[in-house]
C-alpha positions as CSV (number, residue, x, y, z in Angstrom):
1,M,-15.5,24.9,-29.4
2,K,-15.8,21.5,-31.1
3,R,-15.5,23.2,-34.5
4,I,-12.4,25.0,-33.4
5,L,-10.8,21.8,-32.1
6,M,-11.7,19.8,-35.3
7,S,-10.4,22.6,-37.5
8,S,-7.1,22.6,-35.6
9,L,-6.8,18.9,-35.8
10,F,-7.5,18.8,-39.5
11,G,-5.0,21.6,-40.1
12,L,-2.2,19.8,-38.3
13,T,-3.0,16.6,-40.1
14,G,-2.9,18.4,-43.4
15,L,0.4,20.0,-42.6
16,I,2.0,16.7,-41.7
17,A,0.7,15.1,-44.9
18,L,2.1,18.0,-47.0
19,M,5.5,17.6,-45.4
20,I,5.6,13.9,-46.2
21,T,4.4,14.5,-49.8
22,W,7.1,17.2,-50.3
23,S,9.8,14.9,-49.0
24,C,8.7,12.0,-51.2
25,Q,8.7,14.1,-54.4
26,S,12.5,14.8,-54.0
27,N,14.8,13.0,-56.5
28,S,18.0,14.5,-55.2
29,P,19.9,13.2,-52.1
30,N,19.2,16.4,-50.2
31,G,15.7,16.9,-51.5
32,P,14.0,20.2,-52.1
33,S,13.8,22.6,-49.3
34,L,10.4,23.5,-47.7
35,P,8.8,26.7,-48.9
36,N,9.6,29.6,-46.7
37,A,6.0,30.0,-45.4
38,L,6.0,26.3,-44.4
39,Q,9.4,26.6,-42.7
40,T,8.0,29.5,-40.7
41,V,5.0,27.4,-39.6
42,V,7.1,24.4,-38.6
43,A,9.6,26.6,-36.7
44,G,6.7,28.0,-34.7
45,M,5.2,24.7,-33.7
46,T,5.7,23.8,-29.9
47,L,6.2,20.2,-28.9
48,I,4.0,19.0,-26.0
49,N,6.1,17.2,-23.4
50,T,4.8,13.9,-21.9
51,P,3.7,14.5,-18.3
52,T,6.2,13.2,-15.7
53,P,4.7,10.3,-13.8
54,V,3.8,11.0,-10.3
55,N,5.7,8.8,-7.8
56,T,3.5,6.7,-5.6
57,P,4.0,7.6,-1.9
58,T,6.0,5.1,0.1
59,P,3.7,3.3,2.6
60,T,4.5,4.2,6.2
61,S,5.5,1.4,8.5
62,T,2.8,-0.2,10.6
63,P,3.6,-0.9,14.3
64,C,4.1,-4.6,14.9
65,T,1.3,-6.4,16.7
66,S,2.8,-9.5,18.3
67,V,4.7,-9.6,21.6
68,N,8.2,-11.0,21.2
69,G,9.9,-9.7,24.3
70,F,9.5,-8.3,27.8
71,M,10.7,-5.5,30.0
72,G,10.3,-5.6,33.7
73,D,9.8,-8.4,36.3
74,I,8.0,-11.4,34.7
75,S,8.3,-13.6,37.8
76,A,5.7,-14.4,40.4
77,E,7.5,-12.9,43.3
78,P,7.3,-14.6,46.7
79,S,5.7,-11.9,48.9
80,T,2.3,-10.4,49.1
81,F,1.8,-6.7,49.3
82,S,-1.5,-5.0,50.1
83,G,-1.4,-1.3,49.3
84,P,-4.7,0.0,47.9
85,A,-4.8,3.7,46.9
86,T,-1.1,3.6,46.4
87,L,0.5,4.1,43.0
88,F,3.7,2.0,42.8
89,M,6.4,2.3,40.1
90,N,9.5,0.3,39.2
91,R,12.1,1.6,36.8
92,Y,13.5,-0.5,34.0
93,I,15.8,0.2,31.0
94,S,14.5,-0.6,27.6
95,P,16.2,-3.0,25.1
96,A,19.1,-1.6,23.0
97,T,16.8,-1.2,20.0
98,A,13.6,0.8,19.7
99,A,10.4,-1.1,20.3
100,Y,6.7,-0.8,21.0
101,I,5.0,-1.6,24.3
102,L,1.7,-3.5,23.5
103,S,0.6,-4.7,26.9
104,L,1.3,-4.7,30.7
105,E,1.1,-7.6,33.0
106,I,0.9,-8.1,36.8
107,Y,0.6,-11.0,39.2
108,V,-2.2,-10.7,41.8
109,T,-3.1,-13.0,44.7
110,T,-6.9,-12.7,44.6
111,A,-9.5,-13.6,42.0
112,S,-11.6,-10.4,42.2
113,G,-11.1,-6.6,42.2
114,S,-9.6,-4.1,39.8
115,Y,-6.3,-2.7,38.7
116,E,-4.7,-0.1,36.5
117,L,-1.3,-0.3,34.8
118,A,0.7,2.5,33.0
119,V,4.0,3.6,31.6
120,Y,5.7,6.8,32.6
121,S,8.8,8.6,31.2
122,D,11.9,9.1,33.3
123,N,12.7,12.5,34.6
124,S,16.4,12.5,35.7
125,G,16.0,9.3,37.8
126,T,12.4,9.9,39.0
127,P,9.1,9.1,37.4
128,G,8.0,11.8,34.8
129,S,4.9,12.0,32.5
130,L,2.2,9.5,31.8
131,L,2.9,7.9,28.3
132,G,0.4,5.1,28.1
133,E,-2.2,3.2,30.2
134,T,-4.5,0.3,30.2
135,G,-7.5,2.0,31.9
136,T,-9.3,0.3,34.8
137,K,-9.5,-3.5,34.3
138,A,-11.3,-6.2,36.3
139,I,-9.0,-8.9,37.7
140,S,-9.6,-12.1,35.7
141,G,-8.3,-14.4,38.4
142,S,-5.4,-15.0,40.8
143,G,-2.1,-15.2,39.1
144,L,-1.0,-13.4,35.9
145,N,-3.3,-10.7,34.6
146,L,-2.6,-9.0,31.2
147,A,-4.1,-5.8,29.8
148,L,-3.5,-4.1,26.4
149,L,-2.5,-0.5,26.2
150,S,-4.9,1.8,24.4
151,G,-2.5,1.6,21.4
152,P,1.1,0.5,20.6
153,L,3.5,2.8,22.6
154,P,6.8,3.5,20.9
155,I,9.8,3.6,23.2
156,Q,13.5,4.4,22.5
157,G,16.3,2.0,22.9
158,S,18.4,1.9,26.1
159,K,16.3,4.4,27.9
160,N,14.7,4.4,31.4
161,Y,11.0,3.9,31.7
162,W,8.7,3.4,34.7
163,L,6.1,0.7,34.9
164,A,3.3,1.7,37.2
165,L,0.5,-0.2,39.0
166,L,-2.5,0.8,41.0
167,T,-4.8,-1.9,42.4
168,D,-7.4,-2.3,45.1
169,Q,-6.2,-5.9,45.8
170,P,-3.0,-7.5,47.1
171,I,-0.3,-8.1,44.6
172,L,2.9,-10.1,44.4
173,E,6.3,-8.3,45.1
174,N,9.8,-8.9,46.3
175,S,10.7,-6.8,49.3
176,N,14.4,-7.5,48.6
177,G,14.2,-6.6,44.9
178,T,16.8,-4.6,43.1
179,A,14.6,-2.5,40.8
180,T,14.4,1.2,41.7
181,A,10.9,2.0,43.1
182,F,8.7,5.0,43.9
183,Q,5.3,5.3,45.4
184,S,2.6,7.9,45.7
185,S,-0.8,8.0,47.4
186,V,-3.6,8.5,44.8
187,S,-7.2,7.7,44.4
188,F,-8.0,4.6,42.5
189,G,-9.0,5.3,38.9
190,L,-7.1,8.6,38.8
191,L,-3.7,8.1,37.3
192,P,-1.8,11.4,37.4
193,G,-0.5,12.9,34.1
194,T,2.7,13.8,35.9
195,F,4.0,11.8,38.8
196,T,4.2,14.1,41.8
197,G,4.6,13.7,45.6
198,A,6.8,10.6,44.9
199,A,8.7,8.9,47.7
200,P,11.3,6.1,47.2
201,A,10.1,2.6,48.1
202,A,13.3,0.9,48.9
203,G,13.6,-2.7,47.8
204,E,10.0,-3.0,46.5
205,Q,10.1,-4.9,43.2
206,F,6.6,-5.8,42.0
207,S,5.6,-8.4,39.6
208,I,4.9,-6.0,36.7
209,S,6.2,-6.3,33.1
210,A,5.6,-4.8,29.7
211,G,5.0,-6.9,26.6
212,L,7.3,-5.6,23.8
213,C,7.2,-5.9,20.0
214,Q,10.5,-5.2,18.2
């Protein structure tokens, strides 16, 4: 194989040299024409095109990682509500532009116990399917408790979403709140994939909010 390649290379080199020599020996403006046999060889030569560069793929966007806004009730409401084994939800509309939910926060009144927070879709005005959750978390102290979702949750702009909480300890709420609310009896630690058996909870607005990144 090496001999064949070398032979082809030398043959091509010799052909180019012969063409240069033939051109240089011409004394007339037009120069002598190449011999017929040489013209046939040159006409049969195939030019090798330079490969087209492969475009580098455009990097995909990475979800932002810093909270710069909120959706929900970020206030420490005045009343205390004790409802273990009850899943509560408040409905809120997302900002006008698409965003990511990074965390969920609640206000509690005790320094011990556990809680779970989640986000559900909207199903024609009622809670729908589970979109993201924090898992079971230990209460870090009375007051504001924050938990990260398992990963950034993308949400659409100007859409309804439900913020859900399940706790075994009293939490803060406003019994005269304006947020639409639903509740359902469930076992602690078992957030349903689809919210069923829901009943309206008139006026119950809980201190739960979502940390957004836009």
